[in-house]
All heavy atoms as a GROMACS GRO file, in nm:
protein
  629
    1MET      N    1  -5.293  18.538  24.297
    1MET     CA    2  -5.402  18.606  24.231
    1MET      C    3  -5.488  18.507  24.150
    1MET      O    4  -5.613  18.518  24.148
    1MET     CB    5  -5.340  18.716  24.141
    1MET     CG    6  -5.436  18.796  24.064
    1MET     SD    7  -5.532  18.896  24.178
    1MET     CE    8  -5.645  18.978  24.068
    2TYR      N    9  -5.419  18.412  24.081
    2TYR     CA   10  -5.494  18.316  24.003
    2TYR      C   11  -5.585  18.231  24.085
    2TYR      O   12  -5.693  18.190  24.048
    2TYR     CB   13  -5.404  18.230  23.924
    2TYR     CG   14  -5.325  18.302  23.814
    2TYR    CD1   15  -5.188  18.289  23.791
    2TYR    CD2   16  -5.397  18.386  23.719
    2TYR    CE1   17  -5.121  18.350  23.694
    2TYR    CE2   18  -5.328  18.455  23.624
    2TYR     CZ   19  -5.190  18.431  23.609
    2TYR     OH   20  -5.127  18.503  23.509
    3LYS      N   21  -5.540  18.202  24.207
    3LYS     CA   22  -5.621  18.117  24.293
    3LYS      C   23  -5.749  18.184  24.333
    3LYS      O   24  -5.853  18.121  24.334
    3LYS     CB   25  -5.540  18.079  24.420
    3LYS     CG   26  -5.607  17.975  24.504
    3LYS     CD   27  -5.520  17.937  24.627
    3LYS     CE   28  -5.420  17.839  24.577
    3LYS     NZ   29  -5.346  17.776  24.687
    4ILE      N   30  -5.736  18.315  24.363
    4ILE     CA   31  -5.861  18.392  24.394
    4ILE      C   32  -5.961  18.396  24.273
    4ILE      O   33  -6.079  18.378  24.293
    4ILE     CB   34  -5.819  18.533  24.441
    4ILE    CG1   35  -5.744  18.524  24.570
    4ILE    CG2   36  -5.941  18.622  24.456
    4ILE    CD1   37  -5.678  18.654  24.613
    5LEU      N   38  -5.902  18.420  24.155
    5LEU     CA   39  -5.986  18.420  24.041
    5LEU      C   40  -6.052  18.286  24.014
    5LEU      O   41  -6.171  18.279  23.970
    5LEU     CB   42  -5.904  18.468  23.919
    5LEU     CG   43  -5.868  18.616  23.915
    5LEU    CD1   44  -5.769  18.646  23.810
    5LEU    CD2   45  -5.986  18.702  23.906
    6ARG      N   46  -5.982  18.177  24.036
    6ARG     CA   47  -6.043  18.045  24.026
    6ARG      C   48  -6.156  18.031  24.110
    6ARG      O   49  -6.263  17.974  24.074
    6ARG     CB   50  -5.933  17.938  24.058
    6ARG     CG   51  -5.841  17.912  23.948
    6ARG     CD   52  -5.733  17.812  23.990
    6ARG     NE   53  -5.788  17.689  24.037
    6ARG     CZ   54  -5.721  17.592  24.100
    6ARG    NH1   55  -5.593  17.610  24.132
    6ARG    NH2   56  -5.784  17.486  24.139
    7ILE      N   57  -6.144  18.070  24.240
    7ILE     CA   58  -6.248  18.052  24.338
    7ILE      C   59  -6.371  18.136  24.294
    7ILE      O   60  -6.488  18.098  24.306
    7ILE     CB   61  -6.203  18.085  24.478
    7ILE    CG1   62  -6.091  17.984  24.517
    7ILE    CG2   63  -6.315  18.097  24.575
    7ILE    CD1   64  -6.021  18.019  24.647
    8VAL      N   65  -6.342  18.260  24.249
    8VAL     CA   66  -6.452  18.354  24.215
    8VAL      C   67  -6.528  18.296  24.098
    8VAL      O   68  -6.655  18.296  24.098
    8VAL     CB   69  -6.394  18.494  24.182
    8VAL    CG1   70  -6.498  18.585  24.117
    8VAL    CG2   71  -6.348  18.566  24.312
    9PHE      N   72  -6.460  18.252  23.995
    9PHE     CA   73  -6.528  18.204  23.877
    9PHE      C   74  -6.601  18.072  23.905
    9PHE      O   75  -6.700  18.038  23.844
    9PHE     CB   76  -6.434  18.191  23.756
    9PHE     CG   77  -6.412  18.331  23.693
    9PHE    CD1   78  -6.285  18.378  23.690
    9PHE    CD2   79  -6.515  18.398  23.639
    9PHE    CE1   80  -6.263  18.507  23.638
    9PHE    CE2   81  -6.493  18.519  23.573
    9PHE     CZ   82  -6.365  18.577  23.581
   10CYS      N   83  -6.543  17.989  23.993
   10CYS     CA   84  -6.612  17.868  24.025
   10CYS      C   85  -6.748  17.896  24.098
   10CYS      O   86  -6.847  17.839  24.074
   10CYS     CB   87  -6.524  17.777  24.118
   10CYS     SG   88  -6.600  17.630  24.170
   11ALA      N   89  -6.740  17.991  24.196
   11ALA     CA   90  -6.862  18.034  24.272
   11ALA      C   91  -6.965  18.095  24.172
   11ALA      O   92  -7.088  18.067  24.185
   11ALA     CB   93  -6.829  18.134  24.378
   12LEU      N   94  -6.918  18.174  24.079
   12LEU     CA   95  -7.012  18.229  23.981
   12LEU      C   96  -7.079  18.122  23.888
   12LEU      O   97  -7.197  18.130  23.861
   12LEU     CB   98  -6.942  18.335  23.899
   12LEU     CG   99  -6.908  18.471  23.961
   12LEU    CD1  100  -6.825  18.551  23.864
   12LEU    CD2  101  -7.036  18.543  23.993
   13ALA      N  102  -6.998  18.023  23.851
   13ALA     CA  103  -7.048  17.919  23.767
   13ALA      C  104  -7.158  17.845  23.841
   13ALA      O  105  -7.264  17.811  23.788
   13ALA     CB  106  -6.942  17.828  23.720
   14VAL      N  107  -7.130  17.811  23.960
   14VAL     CA  108  -7.225  17.732  24.051
   14VAL      C  109  -7.349  17.818  24.073
   14VAL      O  110  -7.463  17.766  24.062
   14VAL     CB  111  -7.159  17.694  24.179
   14VAL    CG1  112  -7.261  17.632  24.274
   14VAL    CG2  113  -7.047  17.589  24.152
   15ALA      N  114  -7.331  17.944  24.101
   15ALA     CA  115  -7.451  18.032  24.133
   15ALA      C  116  -7.533  18.044  24.004
   15ALA      O  117  -7.663  18.040  24.017
   15ALA     CB  118  -7.401  18.165  24.181
   16VAL      N  119  -7.478  18.063  23.889
   16VAL     CA  120  -7.554  18.077  23.767
   16VAL      C  121  -7.622  17.947  23.736
   16VAL      O  122  -7.736  17.947  23.685
   16VAL     CB  123  -7.458  18.127  23.651
   16VAL    CG1  124  -7.535  18.122  23.514
   16VAL    CG2  125  -7.417  18.268  23.679
   17CYS      N  126  -7.555  17.835  23.756
   17CYS     CA  127  -7.623  17.701  23.729
   17CYS      C  128  -7.743  17.687  23.822
   17CYS      O  129  -7.847  17.635  23.780
   17CYS     CB  130  -7.524  17.590  23.754
   17CYS     SG  131  -7.411  17.558  23.615
   18ALA      N  132  -7.727  17.721  23.945
   18ALA     CA  133  -7.842  17.712  24.041
   18ALA      C  134  -7.959  17.809  23.999
   18ALA      O  135  -8.074  17.770  24.004
   18ALA     CB  136  -7.797  17.744  24.186
   19ALA      N  137  -7.920  17.924  23.952
   19ALA     CA  138  -8.023  18.017  23.914
   19ALA      C  139  -8.088  17.982  23.780
   19ALA      O  140  -8.198  18.022  23.747
   19ALA     CB  141  -7.963  18.164  23.901
   20ALA      N  142  -8.023  17.899  23.692
   20ALA     CA  143  -8.067  17.864  23.567
   20ALA      C  144  -8.201  17.788  23.576
   20ALA      O  145  -8.287  17.797  23.491
   20ALA     CB  146  -7.965  17.780  23.489
   21ILE      N  147  -8.216  17.708  23.682
   21ILE     CA  148  -8.339  17.630  23.694
   21ILE      C  149  -8.461  17.730  23.708
   21ILE      O  150  -8.560  17.713  23.641
   21ILE     CB  151  -8.333  17.545  23.822
   21ILE    CG1  152  -8.222  17.441  23.802
   21ILE    CG2  153  -8.466  17.482  23.847
   21ILE    CD1  154  -8.185  17.366  23.934
   22PHE      N  155  -8.444  17.833  23.785
   22PHE     CA  156  -8.550  17.933  23.808
   22PHE      C  157  -8.567  18.015  23.683
   22PHE      O  158  -8.681  18.060  23.649
   22PHE     CB  159  -8.524  18.017  23.935
   22PHE     CG  160  -8.522  17.933  24.053
   22PHE    CD1  161  -8.402  17.904  24.120
   22PHE    CD2  162  -8.639  17.881  24.108
   22PHE    CE1  163  -8.400  17.829  24.232
   22PHE    CE2  164  -8.630  17.812  24.226
   22PHE     CZ  165  -8.514  17.780  24.286
   23ILE      N  166  -8.462  18.042  23.620
   23ILE     CA  167  -8.466  18.124  23.492
   23ILE      C  168  -8.541  18.048  23.387
   23ILE      O  169  -8.626  18.105  23.316
   23ILE     CB  170  -8.327  18.166  23.447
   23ILE    CG1  171  -8.266  18.266  23.546
   23ILE    CG2  172  -8.326  18.231  23.304
   23ILE    CD1  173  -8.118  18.297  23.523
   24PHE      N  174  -8.516  17.919  23.374
   24PHE     CA  175  -8.594  17.834  23.277
   24PHE      C  176  -8.742  17.844  23.310
   24PHE      O  177  -8.828  17.850  23.220
   24PHE     CB  178  -8.540  17.696  23.280
   24PHE     CG  179  -8.432  17.666  23.182
   24PHE    CD1  180  -8.303  17.635  23.230
   24PHE    CD2  181  -8.452  17.669  23.045
   24PHE    CE1  182  -8.204  17.607  23.142
   24PHE    CE2  183  -8.350  17.637  22.954
   24PHE     CZ  184  -8.223  17.606  22.999
   25VAL      N  185  -8.780  17.828  23.437
   25VAL     CA  186  -8.910  17.823  23.472
   25VAL      C  187  -8.985  17.954  23.458
   25VAL      O  188  -9.098  17.963  23.400
   25VAL     CB  189  -8.929  17.772  23.618
   25VAL    CG1  190  -9.074  17.784  23.670
   25VAL    CG2  191  -8.882  17.634  23.633
   26TYR      N  192  -8.923  18.064  23.500
   26TYR     CA  193  -8.995  18.195  23.506
   26TYR      C  194  -8.974  18.280  23.379
   26TYR      O  195  -9.062  18.364  23.344
   26TYR     CB  196  -8.959  18.271  23.631
   26TYR     CG  197  -9.006  18.203  23.756
   26TYR    CD1  198  -8.915  18.152  23.849
   26TYR    CD2  199  -9.144  18.188  23.776
   26TYR    CE1  200  -8.963  18.088  23.963
   26TYR    CE2  201  -9.186  18.130  23.894
   26TYR     CZ  202  -9.097  18.076  23.985
   26TYR     OH  203  -9.140  18.011  24.100
   27LEU      N  204  -8.859  18.264  23.316
   27LEU     CA  205  -8.836  18.359  23.199
   27LEU      C  206  -8.834  18.289  23.067
   27LEU      O  207  -8.827  18.356  22.968
   27LEU     CB  208  -8.697  18.427  23.226
   27LEU     CG  209  -8.687  18.524  23.342
   27LEU    CD1  210  -8.549  18.580  23.356
   27LEU    CD2  211  -8.787  18.629  23.335
   28GLY      N  212  -8.832  18.160  23.071
   28GLY     CA  213  -8.838  18.085  22.941
   28GLY      C  214  -8.707  18.023  22.903
   28GLY      O  215  -8.603  18.044  22.967
   29TRP      N  216  -8.707  17.943  22.793
   29TRP     CA  217  -8.596  17.865  22.756
   29TRP      C  218  -8.479  17.950  22.693
   29TRP      O  219  -8.369  17.914  22.704
   29TRP     CB  220  -8.634  17.747  22.662
   29TRP     CG  221  -8.690  17.788  22.534
   29TRP    CD1  222  -8.817  17.826  22.504
   29TRP    CD2  223  -8.621  17.807  22.413
   29TRP    NE1  224  -8.828  17.866  22.369
   29TRP    CE2  225  -8.708  17.852  22.310
   29TRP    CE3  226  -8.484  17.802  22.377
   29TRP    CZ2  227  -8.670  17.887  22.185
   29TRP    CZ3  228  -8.446  17.820  22.246
   29TRP    CH2  229  -8.534  17.866  22.154
   30LYS      N  230  -8.516  18.062  22.632
   30LYS     CA  231  -8.416  18.147  22.569
   30LYS      C  232  -8.319  18.204  22.672
   30LYS      O  233  -8.200  18.197  22.658
   30LYS     CB  234  -8.473  18.256  22.484
   30LYS     CG  235  -8.546  18.211  22.361
   30LYS     CD  236  -8.608  18.322  22.284
   30LYS     CE  237  -8.682  18.275  22.166
   30LYS     NZ  238  -8.749  18.382  22.094
   31TRP      N  239  -8.383  18.262  22.775
   31TRP     CA  240  -8.301  18.319  22.888
   31TRP      C  241  -8.231  18.211  22.967
   31TRP      O  242  -8.128  18.227  23.013
   31TRP     CB  243  -8.382  18.405  22.980
   31TRP     CG  244  -8.419  18.537  22.912
   31TRP    CD1  245  -8.542  18.573  22.862
   31TRP    CD2  246  -8.327  18.645  22.887
   31TRP    NE1  247  -8.532  18.697  22.809
   31TRP    CE2  248  -8.408  18.739  22.816
   31TRP    CE3  249  -8.196  18.666  22.913
   31TRP    CZ2  250  -8.350  18.870  22.781
   31TRP    CZ3  251  -8.141  18.786  22.871
   31TRP    CH2  252  -8.218  18.883  22.803
   32GLY      N  253  -8.300  18.095  22.973
   32GLY     CA  254  -8.232  17.982  23.039
   32GLY      C  255  -8.106  17.934  22.966
   32GLY      O  256  -8.003  17.906  23.036
   33LEU      N  257  -8.108  17.934  22.838
   33LEU     CA  258  -7.993  17.895  22.760
   33LEU      C  259  -7.880  18.002  22.773
   33LEU      O  260  -7.762  17.969  22.779
   33LEU     CB  261  -8.025  17.878  22.615
   33LEU     CG  262  -8.106  17.751  22.581
   33LEU    CD1  263  -8.143  17.749  22.432
   33LEU    CD2  264  -8.032  17.627  22.626
   34VAL      N  265  -7.919  18.126  22.786
   34VAL     CA  266  -7.822  18.230  22.808
   34VAL      C  267  -7.753  18.211  22.942
   34VAL      O  268  -7.627  18.230  22.952
   34VAL     CB  269  -7.889  18.371  22.806
   34VAL    CG1  270  -7.797  18.484  22.853
   34VAL    CG2  271  -7.935  18.402  22.663
   35SER      N  272  -7.829  18.178  23.040
   35SER     CA  273  -7.768  18.153  23.176
   35SER      C  274  -7.677  18.033  23.174
   35SER      O  275  -7.569  18.030  23.236
   35SER     CB  276  -7.875  18.140  23.284
   35SER     OG  277  -7.951  18.027  23.258
   36VAL      N  278  -7.711  17.928  23.102
   36VAL     CA  279  -7.636  17.811  23.093
   36VAL      C  280  -7.502  17.845  23.016
   36VAL      O  281  -7.395  17.798  23.047
   36VAL     CB  282  -7.706  17.688  23.030
   36VAL    CG1  283  -7.618  17.582  22.992
   36VAL    CG2  284  -7.819  17.645  23.116
   37ALA      N  285  -7.515  17.922  22.914
   37ALA     CA  286  -7.395  17.970  22.840
   37ALA      C  287  -7.306  18.048  22.926
   37ALA      O  288  -7.179  18.039  22.923
   37ALA     CB  289  -7.434  18.047  22.716
   38ALA      N  290  -7.361  18.134  23.009
   38ALA     CA  291  -7.277  18.213  23.098
   38ALA      C  292  -7.207  18.121  23.200
   38ALA      O  293  -7.089  18.140  23.236
   38ALA     CB  294  -7.365  18.315  23.172
   39ALA      N  295  -7.277  18.016  23.253
   39ALA     CA  296  -7.211  17.921  23.339
   39ALA      C  297  -7.096  17.850  23.271
   39ALA      O  298  -6.988  17.827  23.337
   39ALA     CB  299  -7.312  17.826  23.394
   40VAL      N  300  -7.112  17.819  23.140
   40VAL     CA  301  -7.000  17.751  23.071
   40VAL      C  302  -6.885  17.845  23.057
   40VAL      O  303  -6.766  17.804  23.072
   40VAL     CB  304  -7.062  17.700  22.932
   40VAL    CG1  305  -6.944  17.659  22.841
   40VAL    CG2  306  -7.156  17.590  22.954
   41VAL      N  307  -6.912  17.970  23.029
   41VAL     CA  308  -6.801  18.068  23.017
   41VAL      C  309  -6.729  18.080  23.149
   41VAL      O  310  -6.608  18.087  23.151
   41VAL     CB  311  -6.862  18.202  22.967
   41VAL    CG1  312  -6.750  18.318  22.979
   41VAL    CG2  313  -6.906  18.191  22.822
   42PHE      N  314  -6.804  18.094  23.259
   42PHE     CA  315  -6.740  18.101  23.390
   42PHE      C  316  -6.656  17.979  23.421
   42PHE      O  317  -6.549  17.985  23.475
   42PHE     CB  318  -6.837  18.128  23.502
   42PHE     CG  319  -6.905  18.268  23.492
   42PHE    CD1  320  -7.038  18.287  23.527
   42PHE    CD2  321  -6.833  18.375  23.454
   42PHE    CE1  322  -7.095  18.412  23.523
   42PHE    CE2  323  -6.890  18.506  23.451
   42PHE     CZ  324  -7.024  18.520  23.488
   43GLY      N  325  -6.710  17.864  23.384
   43GLY     CA  326  -6.636  17.739  23.407
   43GLY      C  327  -6.504  17.740  23.324
   43GLY      O  328  -6.404  17.689  23.369
   44ALA      N  329  -6.517  17.785  23.198
   44ALA     CA  330  -6.399  17.788  23.121
   44ALA      C  331  -6.292  17.880  23.166
   44ALA      O  332  -6.168  17.855  23.166
   44ALA     CB  333  -6.436  17.829  22.972
   45LEU      N  334  -6.337  17.994  23.221
   45LEU     CA  335  -6.243  18.090  23.281
   45LEU      C  336  -6.178  18.030  23.404
   45LEU      O  337  -6.057  18.054  23.430
   45LEU     CB  338  -6.315  18.221  23.319
   45LEU     CG  339  -6.344  18.309  23.196
   45LEU    CD1  340  -6.441  18.424  23.243
   45LEU    CD2  341  -6.218  18.364  23.140
   46MET      N  342  -6.256  17.952  23.484
   46MET     CA  343  -6.193  17.891  23.596
   46MET      C  344  -6.085  17.790  23.554
   46MET      O  345  -5.978  17.788  23.613
   46MET     CB  346  -6.310  17.807  23.674
   46MET     CG  347  -6.258  17.730  23.788
   46MET     SD  348  -6.384  17.625  23.865
   46MET     CE  349  -6.416  17.513  23.732
   47PHE      N  350  -6.105  17.710  23.452
   47PHE     CA  351  -6.010  17.622  23.403
   47PHE      C  352  -5.882  17.697  23.344
   47PHE      O  353  -5.768  17.650  23.352
   47PHE     CB  354  -6.062  17.524  23.311
   47PHE     CG  355  -6.143  17.414  23.376
   47PHE    CD1  356  -6.275  17.404  23.350
   47PHE    CD2  357  -6.082  17.324  23.465
   47PHE    CE1  358  -6.350  17.306  23.411
   47PHE    CE2  359  -6.157  17.225  23.528
   47PHE     CZ  360  -6.290  17.218  23.503
   48LEU      N  361  -5.910  17.808  23.279
   48LEU     CA  362  -5.800  17.889  23.223
   48LEU      C  363  -5.710  17.937  23.334
   48LEU      O  364  -5.588  17.928  23.324
   48LEU     CB  365  -5.857  18.006  23.147
   48LEU     CG  366  -5.755  18.110  23.100
   48LEU    CD1  367  -5.670  18.051  22.986
   48LEU    CD2  368  -5.822  18.233  23.063
   49PHE      N  369  -5.768  17.995  23.440
   49PHE     CA  370  -5.685  18.038  23.551
   49PHE      C  371  -5.616  17.928  23.624
   49PHE      O  372  -5.510  17.948  23.681
   49PHE     CB  373  -5.773  18.126  23.644
   49PHE     CG  374  -5.802  18.266  23.586
   49PHE    CD1  375  -5.936  18.306  23.565
   49PHE    CD2  376  -5.702  18.348  23.536
   49PHE    CE1  377  -5.964  18.421  23.506
   49PHE    CE2  378  -5.731  18.474  23.483
   49PHE     CZ  379  -5.866  18.508  23.466
   50LYS      N  380  -5.680  17.815  23.630
   50LYS     CA  381  -5.612  17.699  23.691
   50LYS      C  382  -5.487  17.663  23.610
   50LYS      O  383  -5.380  17.637  23.672
   50LYS     CB  384  -5.708  17.577  23.693
   50LYS     CG  385  -5.639  17.455  23.750
   50LYS     CD  386  -5.739  17.338  23.748
   50LYS     CE  387  -5.675  17.219  23.828
   50LYS     NZ  388  -5.667  17.104  23.755
   51ARG      N  389  -5.496  17.663  23.479
   51ARG     CA  390  -5.381  17.630  23.400
   51ARG      C  391  -5.273  17.735  23.412
   51ARG      O  392  -5.152  17.709  23.420
   51ARG     CB  393  -5.422  17.613  23.253
   51ARG     CG  394  -5.311  17.562  23.166
   51ARG     CD  395  -5.351  17.548  23.019
   51ARG     NE  396  -5.367  17.693  22.977
   51ARG     CZ  397  -5.429  17.733  22.868
   51ARG    NH1  398  -5.491  17.640  22.796
   51ARG    NH2  399  -5.435  17.854  22.830
   52LEU      N  400  -5.314  17.863  23.412
   52LEU     CA  401  -5.213  17.969  23.428
   52LEU      C  402  -5.147  17.962  23.568
   52LEU      O  403  -5.024  17.985  23.573
   52LEU     CB  404  -5.282  18.102  23.413
   52LEU     CG  405  -5.330  18.140  23.273
   52LEU    CD1  406  -5.408  18.270  23.274
   52LEU    CD2  407  -5.219  18.143  23.180
   53GLN      N  408  -5.222  17.924  23.671
   53GLN     CA  409  -5.158  17.910  23.803
   53GLN      C  410  -5.059  17.799  23.803
   53GLN      O  411  -4.952  17.812  23.860
   53GLN     CB  412  -5.270  17.889  23.908
   53GLN     CG  413  -5.210  17.867  24.046
   53GLN     CD  414  -5.315  17.827  24.141
   53GLN    OE1  415  -5.430  17.813  24.110
   53GLN    NE2  416  -5.281  17.811  24.270
   54GLU      N  417  -5.097  17.683  23.746
   54GLU     CA  418  -5.004  17.571  23.739
   54GLU      C  419  -4.877  17.604  23.665
   54GLU      O  420  -4.769  17.565  23.703
   54GLU     CB  421  -5.074  17.452  23.683
   54GLU     CG  422  -5.177  17.392  23.775
   54GLU     CD  423  -5.258  17.283  23.714
   54GLU    OE1  424  -5.247  17.257  23.592
   54GLU    OE2  425  -5.332  17.221  23.787
   55ASN      N  426  -4.892  17.672  23.551
   55ASN     CA  427  -4.778  17.717  23.468
   55ASN      C  428  -4.687  17.805  23.550
   55ASN      O  429  -4.564  17.801  23.541
   55ASN     CB  430  -4.816  17.776  23.340
   55ASN     CG  431  -4.872  17.674  23.243
   55ASN    OD1  432  -4.858  17.554  23.260
   55ASN    ND2  433  -4.946  17.725  23.143
   56LYS      N  434  -4.745  17.901  23.621
   56LYS     CA  435  -4.663  17.996  23.702
   56LYS      C  436  -4.594  17.927  23.813
   56LYS      O  437  -4.475  17.954  23.840
   56LYS     CB  438  -4.761  18.110  23.754
   56LYS     CG  439  -4.687  18.211  23.831
   56LYS     CD  440  -4.772  18.315  23.887
   56LYS     CE  441  -4.705  18.430  23.963
   56LYS     NZ  442  -4.646  18.376  24.087
   57GLU      N  443  -4.663  17.834  23.889
   57GLU     CA  444  -4.597  17.764  23.983
   57GLU      C  445  -4.482  17.671  23.934
   57GLU      O  446  -4.376  17.662  24.002
   57GLU     CB  447  -4.694  17.674  24.064
   57GLU     CG  448  -4.795  17.755  24.147
   57GLU     CD  449  -4.899  17.669  24.209
   57GLU    OE1  450  -4.915  17.549  24.177
   57GLU    OE2  451  -4.978  17.721  24.288
   58LEU      N  452  -4.498  17.616  23.820
   58LEU     CA  453  -4.395  17.534  23.764
   58LEU      C  454  -4.273  17.621  23.718
   58LEU      O  455  -4.162  17.582  23.732
   58LEU     CB  456  -4.447  17.457  23.642
   58LEU     CG  457  -4.358  17.351  23.580
   58LEU    CD1  458  -4.331  17.239  23.686
   58LEU    CD2  459  -4.427  17.287  23.464
   59LYS      N  460  -4.305  17.743  23.669
   59LYS     CA  461  -4.194  17.828  23.629
   59LYS      C  462  -4.125  17.886  23.753
   59LYS      O  463  -3.997  17.892  23.747
   59LYS     CB  464  -4.258  17.949  23.553
   59LYS     CG  465  -4.154  18.036  23.490
   59LYS     CD  466  -4.228  18.152  23.409
   59LYS     CE  467  -4.160  18.283  23.450
   59LYS     NZ  468  -4.227  18.397  23.396
   60ASP      N  469  -4.190  17.914  23.857
   60ASP     CA  470  -4.125  17.964  23.975
   60ASP      C  471  -4.046  17.857  24.056
   60ASP      O  472  -3.948  17.888  24.120
   60ASP     CB  473  -4.234  18.025  24.073
   60ASP     CG  474  -4.289  18.149  24.014
   60ASP    OD1  475  -4.232  18.208  23.922
   60ASP    OD2  476  -4.400  18.194  24.070
   61ASN      N  477  -4.096  17.730  24.052
   61ASN     CA  478  -4.036  17.623  24.122
   61ASN      C  479  -4.024  17.502  24.040
   61ASN      O  480  -4.110  17.408  24.050
   61ASN     CB  481  -4.115  17.597  24.255
   61ASN     CG  482  -4.043  17.504  24.345
   61ASN    OD1  483  -3.920  17.474  24.324
   61ASN    ND2  484  -4.111  17.448  24.431
   62PRO      N  485  -3.927  17.496  23.941
   62PRO     CA  486  -3.918  17.380  23.850
   62PRO      C  487  -3.876  17.254  23.923
   62PRO      O  488  -3.802  17.264  24.024
   62PRO     CB  489  -3.814  17.425  23.750
   62PRO     CG  490  -3.726  17.518  23.823
   62PRO     CD  491  -3.822  17.590  23.919
   63PRO      N  492  -3.920  17.143  23.876
   63PRO     CA  493  -3.880  17.015  23.936
   63PRO      C  494  -3.734  16.991  23.912
   63PRO      O  495  -3.679  17.037  23.809
   63PRO     CB  496  -3.968  16.911  23.871
   63PRO     CG  497  -4.004  16.970  23.740
   63PRO     CD  498  -4.012  17.120  23.765
   64PRO      N  499  -3.666  16.919  23.998
   64PRO     CA  500  -3.525  16.892  23.972
   64PRO      C  501  -3.506  16.794  23.852
   64PRO      O  502  -3.597  16.711  23.822
   64PRO     CB  503  -3.478  16.814  24.099
   64PRO     CG  504  -3.599  16.761  24.164
   64PRO     CD  505  -3.716  16.858  24.121
   65SER      N  506  -3.398  16.813  23.784
   65SER     CA  507  -3.376  16.734  23.663
   65SER      C  508  -3.337  16.592  23.709
   65SER      O  509  -3.277  16.567  23.810
   65SER     CB  510  -3.260  16.790  23.577
   65SER     OG  511  -3.138  16.795  23.651
   66GLN      N  512  -3.374  16.491  23.621
   66GLN     CA  513  -3.344  16.360  23.658
   66GLN      C  514  -3.275  16.292  23.537
   66GLN      O  515  -3.308  16.323  23.423
   66GLN     CB  516  -3.472  16.280  23.686
   66GLN     CG  517  -3.543  16.331  23.808
   66GLN     CD  518  -3.677  16.256  23.827
   66GLN    OE1  519  -3.711  16.166  23.756
   66GLN    NE2  520  -3.741  16.289  23.939
   67GLY      N  521  -3.186  16.209  23.563
   67GLY     CA  522  -3.112  16.137  23.462
   67GLY      C  523  -3.200  16.021  23.410
   67GLY      O  524  -3.297  15.985  23.469
   68ASP      N  525  -3.153  15.964  23.296
   68ASP     CA  526  -3.220  15.845  23.246
   68ASP      C  527  -3.115  15.739  23.222
   68ASP      O  528  -3.000  15.751  23.247
   68ASP     CB  529  -3.300  15.875  23.121
   68ASP     CG  530  -3.220  15.940  23.014
   68ASP    OD1  531  -3.097  15.938  23.021
   68ASP    OD2  532  -3.280  15.991  22.914
   69PHE      N  533  -3.155  15.630  23.158
   69PHE     CA  534  -3.067  15.518  23.141
   69PHE      C  535  -2.960  15.544  23.038
   69PHE      O  536  -2.858  15.471  23.026
   69PHE     CB  537  -3.143  15.390  23.113
   69PHE     CG  538  -3.212  15.390  22.978
   69PHE    CD1  539  -3.154  15.335  22.866
   69PHE    CD2  540  -3.340  15.449  22.967
   69PHE    CE1  541  -3.214  15.335  22.743
   69PHE    CE2  542  -3.399  15.445  22.838
   69PHE     CZ  543  -3.335  15.388  22.734
   70ILE      N  544  -2.980  15.644  22.953
   70ILE     CA  545  -2.887  15.677  22.842
   70ILE      C  546  -2.781  15.776  22.892
   70ILE      O  547  -2.659  15.748  22.878
   70ILE     CB  548  -2.960  15.729  22.722
   70ILE    CG1  549  -3.044  15.622  22.658
   70ILE    CG2  550  -2.851  15.774  22.613
   70ILE    CD1  551  -3.129  15.668  22.543
   71THR      N  552  -2.821  15.882  22.954
   71THR     CA  553  -2.731  15.987  22.994
   71THR      C  554  -2.669  15.963  23.132
   71THR      O  555  -2.571  16.024  23.168
   71THR     CB  556  -2.798  16.123  22.991
   71THR    OG1  557  -2.903  16.124  23.082
   71THR    CG2  558  -2.851  16.160  22.852
   72GLY      N  559  -2.736  15.878  23.212
   72GLY     CA  560  -2.684  15.852  23.343
   72GLY      C  561  -2.732  15.961  23.446
   72GLY      O  562  -2.829  16.020  23.423
   73LYS      N  563  -2.658  15.969  23.551
   73LYS     CA  564  -2.699  16.059  23.658
   73LYS      C  565  -2.674  16.204  23.620
   73LYS      O  566  -2.580  16.234  23.551
   73LYS     CB  567  -2.625  16.023  23.790
   73LYS     CG  568  -2.660  15.888  23.844
   73LYS     CD  569  -2.598  15.870  23.976
   73LYS     CE  570  -2.649  15.732  24.032
   73LYS     NZ  571  -2.671  15.743  24.171
   74THR      N  572  -2.759  16.286  23.675
   74THR     CA  573  -2.738  16.433  23.659
   74THR      C  574  -2.660  16.487  23.772
   74THR      O  575  -2.626  16.415  23.870
   74THR     CB  576  -2.875  16.506  23.649
   74THR    OG1  577  -2.943  16.489  23.768
   74THR    CG2  578  -2.955  16.456  23.531
   75ASP      N  579  -2.636  16.620  23.773
   75ASP     CA  580  -2.561  16.676  23.879
   75ASP      C  581  -2.641  16.670  24.009
   75ASP      O  582  -2.583  16.656  24.123
   75ASP     CB  583  -2.529  16.824  23.851
   75ASP     CG  584  -2.436  16.839  23.737
   75ASP    OD1  585  -2.352  16.748  23.720
   75ASP    OD2  586  -2.440  16.943  23.663
   76ASN      N  587  -2.771  16.679  24.008
   76ASN     CA  588  -2.857  16.668  24.129
   76ASN      C  589  -2.849  16.522  24.189
   76ASN      O  590  -2.851  16.508  24.311
   76ASN     CB  591  -3.002  16.694  24.100
   76ASN     CG  592  -3.022  16.837  24.062
   76ASN    OD1  593  -2.939  16.918  24.099
   76ASN    ND2  594  -3.126  16.871  23.986
   77ASP      N  595  -2.831  16.422  24.102
   77ASP     CA  596  -2.824  16.284  24.152
   77ASP      C  597  -2.689  16.264  24.218
   77ASP      O  598  -2.674  16.184  24.308
   77ASP     CB  599  -2.845  16.182  24.040
   77ASP     CG  600  -2.994  16.190  23.988
   77ASP    OD1  601  -3.080  16.235  24.063
   77ASP    OD2  602  -3.014  16.152  23.872
   78LYS      N  603  -2.582  16.319  24.168
   78LYS     CA  604  -2.442  16.294  24.211
   78LYS      C  605  -2.425  16.357  24.347
   78LYS      O  606  -2.341  16.311  24.423
   78LYS     CB  607  -2.348  16.350  24.112
   78LYS     CG  608  -2.346  16.272  23.980
   78LYS     CD  609  -2.250  16.332  23.889
   78LYS     CE  610  -2.264  16.253  23.752
   78LYS     NZ  611  -2.178  16.316  23.646
   79LYS      N  612  -2.495  16.460  24.384
   79LYS     CA  613  -2.480  16.527  24.517
   79LYS      C  614  -2.532  16.445  24.628
   79LYS      O  615  -2.487  16.454  24.741
   79LYS     CB  616  -2.550  16.661  24.519
   79LYS     CG  617  -2.491  16.764  24.422
   79LYS     CD  618  -2.566  16.893  24.425
   79LYS     CE  619  -2.507  16.993  24.324
   79LYS     NZ  620  -2.593  17.112  24.317
   80GLU      N  621  -2.625  16.353  24.605
   80GLU     CA  622  -2.685  16.274  24.709
   80GLU      C  623  -2.599  16.166  24.747
   80GLU      O  624  -2.509  16.112  24.729
   80GLU     CB  625  -2.819  16.222  24.661
   80GLU     CG  626  -2.920  16.329  24.638
   80GLU     CD  627  -3.048  16.280  24.585
   80GLU    OE1  628  -3.057  16.153  24.558
   80GLU    OE2  629  -3.140  16.357  24.566
   0.00000   0.00000   0.00000
């Protein structure tokens, strides 16, 4: 679900940025700034859903534990 939302908000951010040029020309700088602000919000939402997706994937499939030079090998290392 997060991947779909990332794609949607990325597309919206790009579309609003492309439209901002025409909005600046035809409607003025106030509406142009509104469109740029909307693009920033869509971009922030895209990064938010990216972070949520990475956290969910890490929670669902955690990396194997690794030992270090103080504690030695972990149970995963000893099986190999």
